[in-house]
N, C-alpha and C positions, 0 to 999 in steps of 0.2 A: 720817607712817610707823608705821607697827607694826612691830615688832622678832618676828623668828622661829629659831628652830631646829629642822628637822624630821627625824626620827626617820630612818631607814635604809628603814625600811616603807610609809612613806609616798613618797618618790623611787622605791621599785620597784612600790608599786599605782598611781602618774601615769604610768610608764614602761607596766603592764600596760593599766592604765585611763584611756585619754586625755578620760572623760565624767565621771568621779566625783570626788567631792571632794579627793584629793590633789593630781588634775590641774588643779585648776580653784585651788587653792594657787600647786601650783606655777608656774601662769601666769603668776601676779598678781609673782608673785618675778621669774621670765624679763624679764618686761616692766619690772619696776622700777616700779611704778604706786602700789601701797598698803602691799606687805611687803616689807622689809629684812631678808635674812637674815643668817644668824652660822654661823659653823662653826669649829670647829678642825683643824688638820690631821691628825689622827687619823678624824674626821668625816671627810672628804675623802675619806683611804684607803680608809676602809670602804664609802664611796660606793660607791667605783675598783672595789672586790677584789668587793660583790657585786651591782653593774651587770654583771658578767664573767660570772656564773653563769651555766653552759650551759643548764642543766636551766630558765632563765626565758624563754630565747631573744629577751633583748633584742640587737636587733641594734648592730651594733658602731658607725654614723653616732649612734643614741639617744644610745648612752652617751657617745660626744665628746662632743654636742651638749650634753646633760645638767651634765658635767662643766667643760664650759668657761663654760658658761653659770653656772655655781657660782663658780666664780673669779673672772669678769668683774664679776658683781654682787654677789658676796658680800662680808663684810666676814671675813677673817680674824684671827682672837683664838685667843691663850693664855690659857685662865681658871686660877685658879688649881683646886687639887682639894680639891673637901671632903669628909667624913670622916660625912656623912649617910649611914646604913646603904638600902642600895639591897639588892634581893633578884639584882641582876645586876650584878655589877661592868663588865663591858663595856659596861652604859649610863649608867655616870657620865658620862663624857665629854659626853655630851648634854645633861644634868642639868647640869652645871658650866657648860656654855657657854650655855646657856639663862642659869643664875641670873648669869654674869657680864655678860651684855649686856643685863640688864631684859625679855628676850624670852618671851615665850611658846615651850613646848617641844612640839610638835604631831607626835601619837603612834598609834596604832594599838595599842598598848599600854602602855594607860594604868597597866597592872598593874604594871610593871617597876621605877613610881616610886613618889616618895611622894605621899600627899592634898595636892595642892597645884594653889592655883586657876592657877597658870601652867601647868598640862599638862595638856592638853586633846584629846579625837580632833579628826578634821577638821572634820567636820559643829560639831562644838561651839566650834572659832577659827571657821570661817566666819560661825557663827552673831555671835558675841562682835563681829568686828572689822566684822561687815558689809559683806563684799565681794559 
């Protein structure tokens, strides 16, 4: 199994574009095949909040499905907080959760995180994980 933490932008992209790389990753997580998802309570709260944005027009059923699946198949942890400098402090929880769980952090915003081989785009993750 490959451990992963997904940034909120990956979840949103998967919800809006069911054929893209983020959706491929999310489907693997949901189907519990090759990827094990880690998340923190703060991450889950952000997922819930952003999936609810009216401007995204994500149907309530899809939101509930995603959130329920994340809780069912994901592993909830409480990571220690790091002190590594980040451009956006709101992204720290994703980085710290990935580091604490030995996971890859998959994001569409690489520039928000330190140069680190465990932080990658969806395409890089799919290539590296050979999924």
